[in-house]
C-alpha positions as a Markdown table, in Angstrom:
| # | Residue | x | y | z |
|---|---|---|---|---|
| 1 | Met | 83.8 | 106.6 | 105.9 |
| 2 | Leu | 86.1 | 106.7 | 102.9 |
| 3 | His | 87.9 | 103.4 | 102.3 |
| 4 | Leu | 91.7 | 103.7 | 102.5 |
| 5 | Pro | 93.2 | 100.5 | 101.0 |
| 6 | Ala | 96.4 | 99.0 | 102.4 |
| 7 | Leu | 99.3 | 98.3 | 100.1 |
| 8 | Ser | 98.9 | 95.1 | 98.0 |
| 9 | Pro | 100.2 | 92.1 | 100.0 |
| 10 | Thr | 102.9 | 91.1 | 97.6 |
| 11 | Arg | 104.5 | 94.6 | 97.5 |
| 12 | Phe | 104.1 | 95.0 | 101.3 |
| 13 | Glu | 105.8 | 91.7 | 102.0 |
| 14 | Ala | 108.7 | 92.5 | 99.6 |
| 15 | Val | 109.5 | 95.8 | 101.4 |
| 16 | Gln | 108.7 | 94.7 | 105.0 |
| 17 | Thr | 110.9 | 91.6 | 104.9 |
| 18 | Ser | 113.9 | 93.6 | 103.6 |
| 19 | Leu | 113.8 | 96.3 | 106.2 |
| 20 | Pro | 115.9 | 96.3 | 109.4 |
| 21 | Gly | 114.0 | 95.0 | 112.4 |
| 22 | Ala | 111.6 | 92.8 | 110.4 |
| 23 | Lys | 110.4 | 89.8 | 112.5 |
| 24 | Gly | 108.2 | 87.6 | 110.3 |
| 25 | Trp | 104.6 | 86.6 | 110.9 |
| 26 | Leu | 102.4 | 87.1 | 114.0 |
| 27 | Arg | 98.9 | 85.7 | 114.4 |
| 28 | Val | 96.4 | 88.4 | 115.5 |
| 29 | Asn | 92.6 | 88.0 | 115.5 |
| 30 | Gly | 92.8 | 84.9 | 113.3 |
| 31 | Gln | 94.9 | 86.7 | 110.6 |
| 32 | Ser | 98.7 | 86.6 | 110.0 |
| 33 | Tyr | 100.5 | 89.9 | 109.9 |
| 34 | Leu | 104.2 | 90.7 | 109.4 |
| 35 | His | 105.6 | 92.5 | 112.4 |
| 36 | Ala | 108.8 | 94.2 | 113.4 |
| 37 | Asp | 110.8 | 95.7 | 116.3 |
| 38 | Leu | 109.9 | 99.3 | 117.0 |
| 39 | Ala | 113.0 | 101.5 | 117.5 |
| 40 | Leu | 112.3 | 104.7 | 119.3 |
| 41 | Gln | 114.3 | 108.0 | 118.8 |
| 42 | Arg | 114.5 | 110.9 | 121.2 |
| 43 | Pro | 113.8 | 114.1 | 119.3 |
| 44 | Thr | 113.1 | 117.4 | 121.2 |
| 45 | Gly | 111.3 | 119.3 | 118.5 |
| 46 | Lys | 108.0 | 121.1 | 118.8 |
| 47 | Tyr | 106.2 | 118.4 | 116.7 |
| 48 | Val | 106.7 | 115.7 | 119.4 |
| 49 | Ser | 104.9 | 115.8 | 122.7 |
| 50 | Arg | 107.4 | 116.3 | 125.5 |
| 51 | Val | 105.0 | 114.5 | 127.8 |
| 52 | Leu | 104.9 | 111.5 | 125.5 |
| 53 | Leu | 108.7 | 111.5 | 125.3 |
| 54 | Arg | 109.0 | 111.4 | 129.1 |
| 55 | Val | 106.5 | 108.5 | 129.3 |
| 56 | Leu | 108.3 | 106.6 | 126.6 |
| 57 | Asn | 111.7 | 107.2 | 128.1 |
| 58 | Val | 110.7 | 106.2 | 131.6 |
| 59 | Val | 108.1 | 103.6 | 131.2 |
| 60 | Leu | 109.5 | 101.9 | 128.2 |
| 61 | Ser | 113.1 | 102.0 | 129.2 |
| 62 | Gly | 114.5 | 98.5 | 128.5 |
| 63 | Val | 111.1 | 97.3 | 127.3 |
| 64 | Lys | 111.1 | 95.6 | 123.9 |
| 65 | Ile | 108.3 | 96.7 | 121.6 |
| 66 | Arg | 106.8 | 95.1 | 118.5 |
| 67 | Thr | 104.6 | 96.7 | 115.9 |
| 68 | Leu | 102.3 | 95.1 | 113.4 |
| 69 | Gly | 103.7 | 96.1 | 110.0 |
| 70 | His | 106.7 | 98.3 | 110.2 |
| 71 | Asn | 107.2 | 101.8 | 111.5 |
| 72 | Ala | 109.0 | 102.7 | 108.3 |
| 73 | Met | 105.8 | 101.8 | 106.3 |
| 74 | Pro | 103.2 | 104.1 | 107.7 |
| 75 | Gly | 99.7 | 104.0 | 106.2 |
| 76 | Leu | 100.3 | 100.8 | 104.3 |
| 77 | Leu | 98.8 | 98.1 | 106.6 |
| 78 | Phe | 95.7 | 98.3 | 108.8 |
| 79 | Pro | 95.1 | 95.2 | 110.9 |
| 80 | Ile | 91.6 | 94.3 | 111.8 |
| 81 | Leu | 91.1 | 93.9 | 115.6 |
| 82 | Asp | 88.2 | 92.5 | 117.6 |
| 83 | Gly | 87.2 | 95.1 | 120.2 |
| 84 | Glu | 85.8 | 92.4 | 122.5 |
| 85 | Lys | 88.7 | 89.9 | 122.5 |
| 86 | Gly | 91.4 | 92.0 | 124.0 |
| 87 | Met | 94.8 | 90.4 | 124.3 |
| 88 | Thr | 93.4 | 86.9 | 123.7 |
| 89 | Gln | 93.4 | 87.7 | 120.0 |
| 90 | Val | 97.2 | 87.5 | 120.2 |
| 91 | Pro | 97.5 | 83.7 | 121.1 |
| 92 | Ile | 101.3 | 83.6 | 120.9 |
| 93 | Trp | 102.8 | 86.6 | 122.5 |
| 94 | Pro | 106.3 | 87.6 | 121.1 |
| 95 | Lys | 108.8 | 86.2 | 123.6 |
| 96 | Gly | 110.5 | 88.8 | 125.7 |
| 97 | Tyr | 108.3 | 91.7 | 124.4 |
| 98 | Lys | 106.1 | 93.8 | 126.6 |
| 99 | Val | 104.3 | 96.0 | 124.2 |
| 100 | Leu | 102.6 | 95.4 | 120.8 |
| 101 | Val | 101.3 | 98.3 | 118.7 |
| 102 | Ala | 98.9 | 98.3 | 115.8 |
| 103 | Asn | 97.8 | 101.2 | 113.6 |
| 104 | Val | 94.2 | 100.6 | 112.7 |
| 105 | Leu | 91.5 | 102.5 | 110.9 |
| 106 | Asp | 88.8 | 104.2 | 113.0 |
| 107 | Arg | 89.0 | 105.0 | 116.8 |
| 108 | Lys | 87.0 | 102.2 | 118.4 |
| 109 | Glu | 87.8 | 101.0 | 121.8 |
| 110 | Val | 89.6 | 97.6 | 122.2 |
| 111 | Lys | 89.1 | 95.7 | 125.4 |
| 112 | Gly | 92.2 | 95.6 | 127.6 |
| 113 | Ala | 94.2 | 97.9 | 125.2 |
| 114 | Ile | 95.0 | 101.6 | 125.1 |
| 115 | Val | 93.7 | 103.4 | 122.0 |
| 116 | Val | 95.5 | 106.6 | 121.1 |
| 117 | Pro | 93.9 | 108.6 | 118.3 |
| 118 | Ala | 96.3 | 109.7 | 115.5 |
| 119 | Glu | 96.2 | 112.5 | 113.0 |
| 120 | Pro | 93.9 | 111.5 | 110.1 |
| 121 | Phe | 95.2 | 110.2 | 106.8 |
| 122 | Met | 94.2 | 112.7 | 104.1 |
| 123 | Val | 92.9 | 111.0 | 101.0 |
| 124 | Leu | 92.0 | 112.6 | 97.7 |
| 125 | Pro | 89.4 | 110.7 | 95.6 |
| 126 | Ile | 90.3 | 111.1 | 92.0 |
| 127 | Arg | 87.1 | 111.8 | 90.0 |
| 128 | Pro | 86.6 | 109.8 | 86.8 |
| 129 | Glu | 86.1 | 113.0 | 84.8 |
| 130 | Trp | 89.6 | 114.3 | 85.6 |
| 131 | Gln | 91.5 | 113.3 | 82.5 |
| 132 | Ser | 94.3 | 115.8 | 83.2 |
| 133 | Phe | 95.7 | 118.0 | 86.0 |
| 134 | Glu | 94.0 | 120.9 | 84.4 |
| 135 | Asp | 90.6 | 119.2 | 84.8 |
| 136 | Tyr | 91.4 | 118.9 | 88.6 |
| 137 | Leu | 92.2 | 122.6 | 88.8 |
| 138 | Gly | 89.1 | 123.4 | 86.8 |
| 139 | Ala | 86.9 | 121.6 | 89.4 |
| 140 | Met | 88.0 | 124.0 | 92.1 |
| 141 | Ser | 86.3 | 127.2 | 93.1 |
| 142 | Thr | 88.1 | 130.4 | 92.0 |
| 143 | Lys | 89.5 | 131.0 | 95.5 |
| 144 | Tyr | 91.3 | 127.6 | 95.8 |
| 145 | Arg | 92.3 | 127.4 | 92.2 |
| 146 | Thr | 94.1 | 130.7 | 92.6 |
| 147 | Arg | 95.9 | 129.4 | 95.7 |
| 148 | Ala | 97.0 | 126.3 | 93.8 |
| 149 | Lys | 98.3 | 128.3 | 90.8 |
| 150 | Lys | 100.2 | 130.6 | 93.2 |
| 151 | Ala | 102.0 | 127.6 | 94.7 |
| 152 | Leu | 102.9 | 126.5 | 91.2 |
| 153 | Lys | 104.0 | 130.0 | 90.3 |
| 154 | Leu | 106.3 | 130.3 | 93.3 |
| 155 | Ala | 108.0 | 127.0 | 92.3 |
| 156 | Glu | 108.5 | 128.0 | 88.6 |
| 157 | Gly | 112.2 | 128.6 | 89.1 |
| 158 | Cys | 112.7 | 125.1 | 90.4 |
| 159 | Glu | 113.4 | 122.2 | 88.0 |
| 160 | His | 111.2 | 119.2 | 88.5 |
| 161 | Val | 113.1 | 116.0 | 87.7 |
| 162 | Asp | 111.7 | 112.4 | 87.4 |
| 163 | Leu | 114.3 | 110.2 | 89.1 |
| 164 | Ser | 112.2 | 107.1 | 89.0 |
| 165 | His | 114.5 | 105.4 | 86.4 |
| 166 | Ala | 117.8 | 106.8 | 87.7 |
| 167 | Pro | 120.2 | 104.5 | 89.5 |
| 168 | Val | 119.5 | 104.6 | 93.3 |
| 169 | His | 123.1 | 105.6 | 94.1 |
| 170 | Thr | 122.6 | 108.9 | 92.2 |
| 171 | Trp | 119.8 | 110.2 | 94.4 |
| 172 | Ala | 119.5 | 108.2 | 97.6 |
| 173 | Pro | 122.5 | 109.9 | 99.5 |
| 174 | Trp | 121.3 | 113.5 | 99.0 |
| 175 | Ala | 117.6 | 112.5 | 99.4 |
| 176 | Ser | 118.2 | 110.7 | 102.6 |
| 177 | Tyr | 120.1 | 113.8 | 104.0 |
| 178 | Leu | 117.1 | 116.0 | 103.1 |
| 179 | Leu | 114.7 | 113.5 | 104.6 |
| 180 | Lys | 116.7 | 113.4 | 107.9 |
| 181 | Gln | 116.7 | 117.2 | 108.1 |
| 182 | Thr | 112.9 | 117.2 | 107.6 |
| 183 | Leu | 112.0 | 114.4 | 110.0 |
| 184 | Arg | 114.5 | 114.7 | 112.9 |
| 185 | Asp | 112.2 | 116.8 | 115.1 |
| 186 | Lys | 108.9 | 115.3 | 113.9 |
| 187 | Thr | 109.0 | 111.6 | 114.8 |
| 188 | Val | 109.8 | 109.2 | 117.6 |
| 189 | Thr | 110.4 | 106.3 | 115.2 |
| 190 | Leu | 113.1 | 107.5 | 112.8 |
| 191 | Pro | 114.9 | 104.6 | 111.1 |
| 192 | Ala | 118.7 | 104.3 | 111.7 |
| 193 | Ser | 119.6 | 104.6 | 108.0 |
| 194 | Leu | 117.4 | 106.6 | 105.8 |
| 195 | Glu | 119.6 | 105.9 | 102.8 |
| 196 | Val | 119.1 | 102.2 | 103.3 |
| 197 | Leu | 115.3 | 102.8 | 103.7 |
| 198 | Leu | 115.0 | 104.5 | 100.4 |
| 199 | Lys | 117.1 | 101.8 | 98.6 |
| 200 | Val | 114.9 | 99.1 | 100.1 |
| 201 | Tyr | 111.8 | 100.7 | 98.7 |
| 202 | Lys | 113.2 | 101.2 | 95.3 |
| 203 | Glu | 114.9 | 97.8 | 94.9 |
| 204 | Asn | 111.8 | 95.9 | 96.0 |
| 205 | Leu | 109.1 | 98.0 | 94.3 |
| 206 | Gly | 110.9 | 98.8 | 91.1 |
| 207 | Glu | 108.6 | 100.7 | 88.6 |
| 208 | Ala | 105.9 | 101.1 | 91.3 |
| 209 | Phe | 108.2 | 103.4 | 93.4 |
| 210 | Arg | 108.3 | 106.9 | 91.9 |
| 211 | Val | 110.9 | 109.5 | 92.9 |
| 212 | Phe | 110.7 | 113.2 | 92.0 |
| 213 | Gly | 113.5 | 115.6 | 92.7 |
| 214 | Tyr | 113.5 | 119.3 | 92.8 |
| 215 | Arg | 116.6 | 121.3 | 91.7 |
| 216 | Lys | 117.3 | 125.0 | 91.9 |
| 217 | Asp | 120.5 | 126.7 | 90.7 |
| 218 | Gly | 122.1 | 123.3 | 90.2 |
| 219 | His | 121.4 | 122.1 | 93.8 |
| 220 | Trp | 118.9 | 119.5 | 95.0 |
| 221 | Val | 116.5 | 121.3 | 97.3 |
| 222 | Gly | 113.8 | 118.7 | 97.7 |
| 223 | Phe | 112.2 | 115.4 | 96.8 |
| 224 | Ile | 109.1 | 113.3 | 97.2 |
| 225 | Thr | 108.4 | 109.6 | 96.6 |
| 226 | Ala | 105.2 | 107.7 | 96.0 |
| 227 | Ile | 104.0 | 104.1 | 95.5 |
| 228 | Val | 101.7 | 103.5 | 92.5 |
| 229 | Asp | 99.7 | 100.5 | 93.8 |
| 230 | Asp | 96.6 | 98.7 | 92.5 |
| 231 | Glu | 94.0 | 100.8 | 94.2 |
| 232 | Ala | 95.8 | 104.0 | 95.1 |
| 233 | Val | 98.9 | 106.2 | 94.9 |
| 234 | His | 100.5 | 106.5 | 98.3 |
| 235 | Ala | 102.7 | 109.5 | 99.2 |
| 236 | Met | 105.7 | 108.2 | 101.1 |
| 237 | His | 108.8 | 110.2 | 101.8 |
| 238 | Met | 109.4 | 114.0 | 101.5 |
| 239 | Gly | 112.6 | 115.9 | 102.2 |
| 240 | Phe | 113.5 | 119.5 | 101.5 |
| 241 | Glu | 115.7 | 122.4 | 102.4 |
| 242 | Pro | 113.7 | 124.5 | 105.0 |
| 243 | Ser | 114.7 | 127.9 | 103.6 |
| 244 | Tyr | 113.6 | 126.9 | 100.1 |
| 245 | Ala | 110.4 | 125.2 | 101.3 |
| 246 | Gln | 109.2 | 128.4 | 103.1 |
| 247 | Gln | 109.6 | 130.6 | 100.1 |
| 248 | Ser | 108.2 | 128.3 | 97.5 |
| 249 | Gln | 105.3 | 126.4 | 99.2 |
| 250 | Phe | 107.2 | 123.2 | 98.4 |
| 251 | Tyr | 104.9 | 121.0 | 100.4 |
| 252 | Gln | 101.8 | 122.0 | 98.4 |
| 253 | Arg | 103.7 | 122.0 | 95.1 |
| 254 | Ser | 105.1 | 118.4 | 95.6 |
| 255 | Met | 101.6 | 117.1 | 96.6 |
| 256 | Met | 100.2 | 118.6 | 93.5 |
| 257 | Asp | 102.7 | 116.6 | 91.5 |
| 258 | Leu | 101.3 | 113.5 | 93.1 |
| 259 | Val | 97.8 | 114.6 | 92.2 |
| 260 | Arg | 99.0 | 114.8 | 88.6 |
| 261 | Leu | 100.6 | 111.3 | 89.0 |
| 262 | Ala | 97.4 | 109.7 | 90.3 |
| 263 | Ile | 95.4 | 111.2 | 87.5 |
| 264 | Glu | 97.8 | 110.1 | 84.8 |
| 265 | Glu | 98.0 | 106.6 | 86.3 |
| 266 | Arg | 94.1 | 106.4 | 86.5 |
| 267 | Lys | 94.1 | 105.5 | 90.2 |
| 268 | Pro | 90.9 | 106.2 | 92.2 |
| 269 | Leu | 92.7 | 107.5 | 95.3 |
| 270 | Leu | 95.7 | 109.5 | 96.4 |
| 271 | Asn | 96.8 | 108.8 | 100.0 |
| 272 | Met | 98.5 | 112.0 | 101.0 |
| 273 | Gly | 99.5 | 110.7 | 104.5 |
| 274 | Arg | 99.2 | 112.4 | 107.8 |
| 275 | Thr | 100.1 | 116.0 | 108.9 |
| 276 | Ala | 99.2 | 119.3 | 107.3 |
| 277 | Thr | 95.6 | 118.3 | 107.5 |
| 278 | Glu | 94.1 | 121.7 | 106.7 |
| 279 | Met | 96.4 | 122.4 | 103.8 |
| 280 | Lys | 95.6 | 119.0 | 102.2 |
| 281 | Ser | 91.9 | 119.7 | 102.6 |
| 282 | Thr | 92.4 | 122.8 | 100.5 |
| 283 | Met | 93.5 | 120.4 | 97.8 |
| 284 | Gly | 90.3 | 118.3 | 98.1 |
| 285 | Ala | 91.6 | 115.6 | 100.5 |
| 286 | Ile | 89.2 | 114.0 | 103.0 |
| 287 | Pro | 90.2 | 112.8 | 106.5 |
| 288 | Val | 90.3 | 109.1 | 107.3 |
| 289 | Glu | 90.3 | 108.5 | 111.1 |
| 290 | Asn | 92.9 | 106.1 | 112.5 |
| 291 | Ser | 94.5 | 105.3 | 115.8 |
| 292 | Phe | 97.3 | 103.4 | 117.5 |
| 293 | Val | 96.3 | 100.4 | 119.7 |
| 294 | Phe | 98.7 | 99.4 | 122.4 |
| 295 | Phe | 98.6 | 95.9 | 124.0 |
| 296 | Ser | 100.8 | 95.1 | 127.0 |
| 297 | Pro | 100.7 | 92.3 | 129.7 |
| 298 | Arg | 102.4 | 94.8 | 132.2 |
| 299 | Pro | 99.8 | 96.6 | 134.3 |
| 300 | Val | 102.2 | 99.5 | 135.0 |
| 301 | Val | 102.8 | 100.1 | 131.3 |
| 302 | Arg | 99.1 | 100.0 | 130.6 |
| 303 | Ala | 98.3 | 102.4 | 133.4 |
| 304 | Leu | 100.8 | 105.0 | 132.4 |
| 305 | Leu | 99.9 | 104.8 | 128.7 |
| 306 | Arg | 96.3 | 105.1 | 129.6 |
| 307 | Leu | 97.1 | 108.2 | 131.7 |
| 308 | Tyr | 98.9 | 109.8 | 128.8 |
| 309 | Ala | 96.0 | 109.0 | 126.4 |
| 310 | Arg | 93.4 | 110.5 | 128.7 |
| 311 | Arg | 95.1 | 113.4 | 130.2 |
| 312 | Phe | 97.9 | 114.6 | 127.9 |
| 313 | His | 97.4 | 113.4 | 124.3 |
| 314 | Arg | 96.2 | 116.2 | 122.1 |
| 315 | Leu | 95.8 | 116.3 | 118.3 |
| 316 | Pro | 96.4 | 119.5 | 116.3 |
| 317 | Ser | 93.3 | 121.5 | 115.6 |
| 318 | Tyr | 92.3 | 122.3 | 112.1 |
| 319 | Thr | 89.5 | 123.5 | 109.9 |
| 320 | Leu | 88.6 | 121.4 | 106.9 |
| 321 | Arg | 88.1 | 123.2 | 103.6 |
| 322 | Ser | 86.0 | 122.4 | 100.6 |
| 323 | Pro | 87.8 | 123.6 | 97.5 |
| 324 | Phe | 85.6 | 122.1 | 94.8 |
| 325 | Lys | 82.6 | 123.8 | 93.2 |
| 326 | Ala | 79.2 | 122.8 | 94.5 |
């Protein structure tokens, strides 16, 4: 399986400890991990399972939840659990909390826990011979190179602006608005203030946090952010005007800008994140399996979460593509 590196510890700690809900260190399986409160939202969009929402709203009503890492830092920490130890690998349980969640790589069973498979992280290995974005396009077969160029063509009327060095207050307000419009029906863990979230990332990561804005006819219509870390570039936040995105293939265009960034920064991997699995595979990304592991000392919580995982949880279907020449 392709190795997906976590964010470097120094950078992870800088962001995590500055985010709302951060709760310090927790010992799990002999290692210390930063953890945080998990704040649930109640969206009704098509991207969130209505069954899952009913389970969360009924079973977890009034139940305090902690997560290893932070729900506002997806794909940046992967705790290592022992499948045989169960809850004993958490020797000091957080006082007053009934559920602990960890996002781990692979989908192995963990004794006494409920393991819920997640959509894969899509990761693009950057080949050493790619010295430019044109080299990347040249490695594709004609079919997929044509698709990529079409996405770039559709976005030609949109100005691409590097905002990485611009003052945070000049872009965070409108970017957070676009991010909220994009995420509100797609997640159960939306942070309370997305503007604060973006500011925390930029203020703590500095040069490593890149921000690209997209402007059309004088109006900001989209943005994407990424972290340039030691071993990989991590795609982080994306927001866009829905009407513009539909006509311009904005999602694919913005991801190609991150491919260009990873090549220019000479990083071996681009973590494109979850969702849009098939589309990202047309860009050469490879799936990395991961799952959410739920621990709880409450039998009723475990039973209902297990029922959901076995009977109702379904991942989107997709077909992986192979865009590169044989």
